[in-house]
C-alpha positions in Angstrom: -27.3 91.7 38.9 -26.4 94.7 41.1 -25.5 96.8 38.0 -28.8 95.9 36.3 -30.8 96.8 39.4 -28.9 100.2 39.6 -29.7 100.8 35.9 -33.4 100.2 36.6 -33.4 102.4 39.6 -31.6 105.2 37.7 -34.1 105.0 34.8 -37.0 105.2 37.3 -35.4 108.3 38.9 -34.9 110.0 35.6 -38.5 109.3 34.5 -39.9 110.6 37.8 -37.8 113.8 37.6 -38.8 114.2 33.9 -42.5 113.9 34.6 -42.2 116.6 37.3 -40.0 119.0 35.2 -42.0 118.6 32.0 -45.3 119.1 33.9 -44.0 122.5 35.1 -42.1 123.7 32.0 -42.9 121.5 29.1 -40.3 120.5 26.5 -38.3 123.7 27.1 -36.8 122.3 30.3 -33.1 121.6 29.9 -31.9 118.0 30.1 -29.3 119.1 32.7 -32.1 120.2 35.0 -33.8 116.8 34.7 -30.5 115.1 35.5 -30.0 117.4 38.5 -33.5 116.6 39.9 -32.9 112.9 39.4 -29.5 113.1 41.2 -27.7 111.5 38.2 -25.3 112.8 35.5 -26.4 113.8 32.0 -24.6 110.8 30.6 -26.9 108.5 32.7 -29.9 110.2 31.2 -28.6 109.7 27.6 -27.8 106.0 28.3 -31.5 105.4 28.9 -33.0 107.9 26.5 -31.3 108.9 23.3 -32.8 112.5 23.2 -34.9 114.8 25.3 -37.8 114.3 22.9 -37.6 110.5 23.5 -37.6 111.1 27.3 -40.6 113.6 26.9 -42.6 111.0 24.9 -42.0 108.3 27.5 -42.8 110.7 30.4 -46.3 111.5 29.0 -47.1 108.2 27.5 -49.0 106.7 30.4 -51.2 109.8 30.9 -52.0 109.9 27.2 -53.0 106.3 27.2 -55.3 107.0 30.1 -57.0 109.6 28.0 -57.1 107.4 24.9 -58.5 104.4 26.9 -61.1 106.5 28.6 -62.3 107.9 25.3 -62.4 104.3 23.8 -64.4 103.0 26.8 -67.1 105.7 26.2 -67.8 105.2 22.5 -70.8 102.9 23.2 -72.1 104.8 26.3 -75.6 106.1 26.6 -76.3 109.8 26.3 -73.6 110.4 23.6 -74.0 114.2 23.8 -73.5 114.4 27.5 -70.7 111.9 27.4 -68.9 114.0 24.7 -69.1 117.3 26.6 -68.2 115.8 30.0 -65.2 114.0 28.4 -63.9 117.2 26.8 -64.3 119.1 30.0 -62.5 116.4 32.0 -59.5 116.4 29.5 -59.2 120.1 29.9 -59.5 120.0 33.7 -56.8 117.3 34.0 -54.4 118.5 31.3 -54.5 122.3 31.7 -52.2 122.4 34.9 -49.7 120.1 33.1 -47.7 121.9 30.4 -46.4 118.7 28.9 -49.9 117.3 28.3 -50.9 120.6 26.8 -48.1 120.5 24.4 -48.8 116.8 23.4 -52.6 117.5 22.9 -51.8 120.6 20.9 -49.5 118.6 18.6 -51.7 115.5 18.3 -52.8 114.7 14.8 -50.8 117.4 13.1 -49.1 114.8 10.9 -52.4 113.3 9.9 -53.7 109.8 10.6 -51.1 107.0 10.5 -51.2 104.8 7.4 -52.9 101.5 8.0 -49.7 99.5 7.4 -47.6 101.3 9.9 -48.7 99.2 12.9 -50.3 100.4 16.1 -50.8 104.1 16.5 -49.4 106.0 19.5 -51.7 107.1 22.4 -52.1 110.6 21.0 -53.6 109.3 17.7 -55.7 106.6 19.4 -57.1 109.4 21.6 -58.0 111.4 18.5 -59.6 108.4 16.8 -61.8 107.7 19.9 -62.6 111.4 20.2 -63.8 111.4 16.6 -66.2 108.6 17.3 -67.5 110.4 20.4 -68.0 113.5 18.2 -69.8 111.5 15.5 -72.2 109.9 18.0 -72.9 113.2 19.7 -73.7 114.8 16.3 -76.0 111.9 15.3 -77.8 112.4 18.6 -78.3 116.1 17.7 -76.3 117.3 20.7 -73.4 118.8 18.7 -73.7 121.1 15.7 -73.3 119.1 12.5 -70.9 121.5 10.7 -67.8 120.9 12.9 -65.3 118.1 12.4 -62.6 116.5 14.4 -60.0 119.0 13.3 -62.2 121.8 14.6 -62.6 120.0 18.0 -58.8 119.3 18.2 -58.0 122.9 17.5 -60.6 124.1 20.0 -59.2 121.7 22.6 -55.7 123.1 22.2 -56.9 126.7 22.3 -59.1 126.0 25.3 -56.1 124.5 27.2 -54.1 127.7 26.5 -57.0 129.9 27.5 -57.6 128.1 30.8 -53.9 128.4 31.7 -53.9 132.1 30.8 -57.2 133.0 32.4 -56.5 131.1 35.6 -53.1 132.7 36.0 -51.1 129.7 34.6 -51.1 128.0 37.9 -50.2 124.3 38.1 -49.5 121.9 40.9 -46.2 123.5 41.7 -46.9 126.9 40.2 -47.4 130.2 42.0 -50.6 131.3 43.7 -53.1 132.7 41.2 -53.5 136.4 40.7 -56.4 138.1 42.5 -58.2 138.5 39.2 -57.6 135.0 38.0 -60.8 133.1 36.8 -61.7 129.7 38.2 -60.7 126.7 36.2 -63.4 125.7 33.8 -64.7 129.1 32.7 -63.1 129.0 29.3 -64.1 125.4 28.9 -67.8 126.2 29.4 -67.6 128.9 26.8 -65.9 126.5 24.3 -68.4 123.7 24.9 -71.3 126.1 24.3 -69.8 126.9 20.9 -70.1 123.2 20.0 -73.7 122.7 21.1 -76.4 122.3 18.4 -78.6 125.4 18.3 -80.6 127.0 15.5 -79.2 130.5 16.4 -75.5 129.6 15.9 -73.4 131.3 13.2 -73.0 129.2 10.1 -69.3 128.2 9.6 -67.5 128.8 6.3 -66.8 125.5 4.6 -63.5 124.8 2.8 -63.7 123.3 -0.6 -63.0 119.5 -0.4 -59.7 118.2 -1.7 -59.9 116.2 -4.9 -60.2 112.4 -4.3 -60.3 113.0 -0.5 -61.8 110.1 1.4 -62.8 109.9 5.0 -63.1 107.3 7.7 -66.6 105.9 7.7 -66.7 105.7 11.5 -65.3 109.0 12.7 -65.1 111.1 9.5 -61.4 111.9 9.8 -59.5 112.4 6.5 -57.6 109.3 5.4 -54.2 109.1 3.9 -52.9 106.5 1.5 -50.9 103.6 2.8 -47.3 103.2 1.7 -48.5 100.6 -0.8 -50.6 103.3 -2.5 -53.9 101.6 -1.5 -56.4 103.9 0.2 -56.8 103.2 3.9 -60.3 102.0 4.9 -60.1 103.4 8.5 -58.0 106.0 10.2 -56.8 103.7 13.0 -57.2 100.5 15.0 -60.0 101.9 17.2 -62.3 102.7 14.2 -61.3 99.4 12.5 -62.4 97.4 15.6 -65.6 99.4 16.0 -66.6 98.7 12.4 -65.8 95.0 12.8 -68.0 94.8 15.9 -70.8 96.6 14.1 -70.6 94.1 11.1 -70.6 91.2 13.6 -73.7 92.5 15.2 -75.5 92.9 11.9 -74.6 89.4 10.7 -75.2 87.6 14.0 -78.2 85.2 13.8 -81.2 86.4 15.8 -81.6 85.2 19.3 -84.4 82.6 19.3 -84.3 82.1 23.0 
C-alpha cells in the first residue's frame, strides 16, 4: 500500500512539473529537466510515461478537453456569429501564453479526421469538430464570410497564436517582462477576426479544385476520410454524429398538443 501511494505521489509530481515545463518551453524541454523539477530520477518518469511525447499529451489533455467541451456547449447557443468570434478570441487569449497549448493547437487535425471505426477521438479532434460546427452556424447567420472553411480557421488560429506571442514579446506566466514596444495581448487576434467577418468589400479567396470523390461532413463541412473497412464515413467525429442524431430526433418528434 505504501509503495502504491508513493507511485501515485511520484506520478502527480511528474505531471505537475511537466505542465509547468511544457508551458514555458513546449516539447523541446529535456526530460531530465522535468525529472529535476519533480525531484525524481529519469527512471521514475519513464516508469509512468513511456516517452516524452506520451507525457506531453497527458500534461495538456485536461486543458484541451476544456476547450473541446466549451466549444461543444456553444454549438446551440444564440447569436452564433458573436459566439464564434468570442470563442476564438478566448482560445487565443488562454493558449498564447502557454507554449504547449500553442503546439497542440497548431498540430491539431494535421492527420485528418479520425475514421469512424477508430473509437472516440482525442480532445484536439473533438475541439476541431465543435469549432467546425460553430463556424458553420456563424456562416449560416451571415456573420462569417462564406468562402472560408475549417482548415482556414485552424491555420489562422495557429498563426494568430504565434503572432500574439511574437507581438507581445513572447511573455508567459513565468516569462520575462515584455519589451517596451510590445503590443497588448489581443491586438493580432482582433486583426485576424476582422479577416473572417462577412463584408462585401473583402478580397475574394482563390479556390482549390476539389479532390475527386471527396465527401464532407454534412454538419461541419470537414473533409471525410474512409474508414478502415473502406466504407465512407458519414460524419467526421462523435460530436457531429450526436448533433445530427439530435436534429433528426427533433424533426421526427410528434408535435406538442399541450
